[in-house]
C-alpha positions in Angstrom: 24.2 0.0 14.2 24.5 -3.5 12.8 20.9 -3.3 11.4 21.8 0.0 9.7 24.8 -1.6 8.1 22.7 -4.6 6.9 20.1 -2.2 5.4 22.9 -0.3 3.6 24.4 -3.6 2.4 21.0 -4.7 1.0 20.5 -1.4 -0.8 24.1 -1.5 -2.2 23.5 -5.0 -3.6 19.9 -4.2 -4.8 21.1 -1.2 -6.8 24.2 -2.9 -8.4 24.9 -1.2 -11.7 22.6 1.7 -10.9 23.9 3.1 -7.6 23.7 6.7 -8.6 20.3 6.2 -10.2 18.6 3.5 -8.1 15.2 4.1 -9.8 16.7 2.4 -12.9 17.5 -0.8 -11.1 15.7 -3.7 -12.7 15.8 -5.5 -9.4 14.2 -2.7 -7.5 11.6 -2.3 -10.2 10.9 -6.0 -10.0 10.5 -5.8 -6.2 8.1 -2.9 -6.6 6.1 -4.9 -9.1 6.0 -7.9 -6.7 4.9 -5.7 -3.8 2.5 -3.3 -5.5 1.3 -5.0 -8.7 2.5 -2.2 -10.9 4.3 -3.4 -14.1 8.0 -3.1 -13.7 8.7 -2.3 -17.4 6.3 0.6 -17.3 7.6 2.3 -14.1 9.1 5.8 -14.6 11.5 7.6 -12.3 8.6 9.7 -10.8 6.6 6.6 -10.0 9.5 4.8 -8.4 10.4 7.7 -6.2 6.7 8.2 -5.3 6.4 4.6 -4.3 9.6 4.7 -2.2 8.3 7.9 -0.4 4.8 6.5 0.0 6.0 3.2 1.4 9.1 4.4 3.3 8.0 3.0 6.7 7.2 -0.4 5.3 10.5 -0.4 3.4 12.4 0.6 6.6 10.7 -2.3 8.4 11.7 -4.6 5.6 15.3 -3.4 5.8 15.3 -3.9 9.6 14.0 -7.4 9.0 16.8 -8.2 6.4 19.3 -7.1 9.0 17.8 -9.4 11.6 17.8 -12.3 9.2 21.5 -11.6 8.3 22.4 -11.5 12.0 20.6 -14.8 12.7 22.3 -16.4 9.7 25.7 -15.3 11.1 24.8 -16.6 14.5 23.6 -20.0 13.2 26.7 -20.4 11.0 29.0 -19.7 14.0 27.1 -22.3 16.1 27.5 -24.8 13.3 31.3 -24.2 13.0 31.8 -24.6 16.8 30.4 -28.2 16.8 
């Protein structure tokens, strides 16, 4: 449950300003460029959606990982506060 919330939080933040049309998000386009090598400025809606569908399992693993990192960050900050 917490991992799902972390994934949704990441997506919410990553699509800021473009939540109803995430394929227009410059951040997501930049992430696609970094991951795939396709130029962000030339990506069209169809290409973004195709990439998301094609890489859905890798993206879900990434979102799970971000949730785990967020959980570890919270645990470490709690441990630091208790000292």
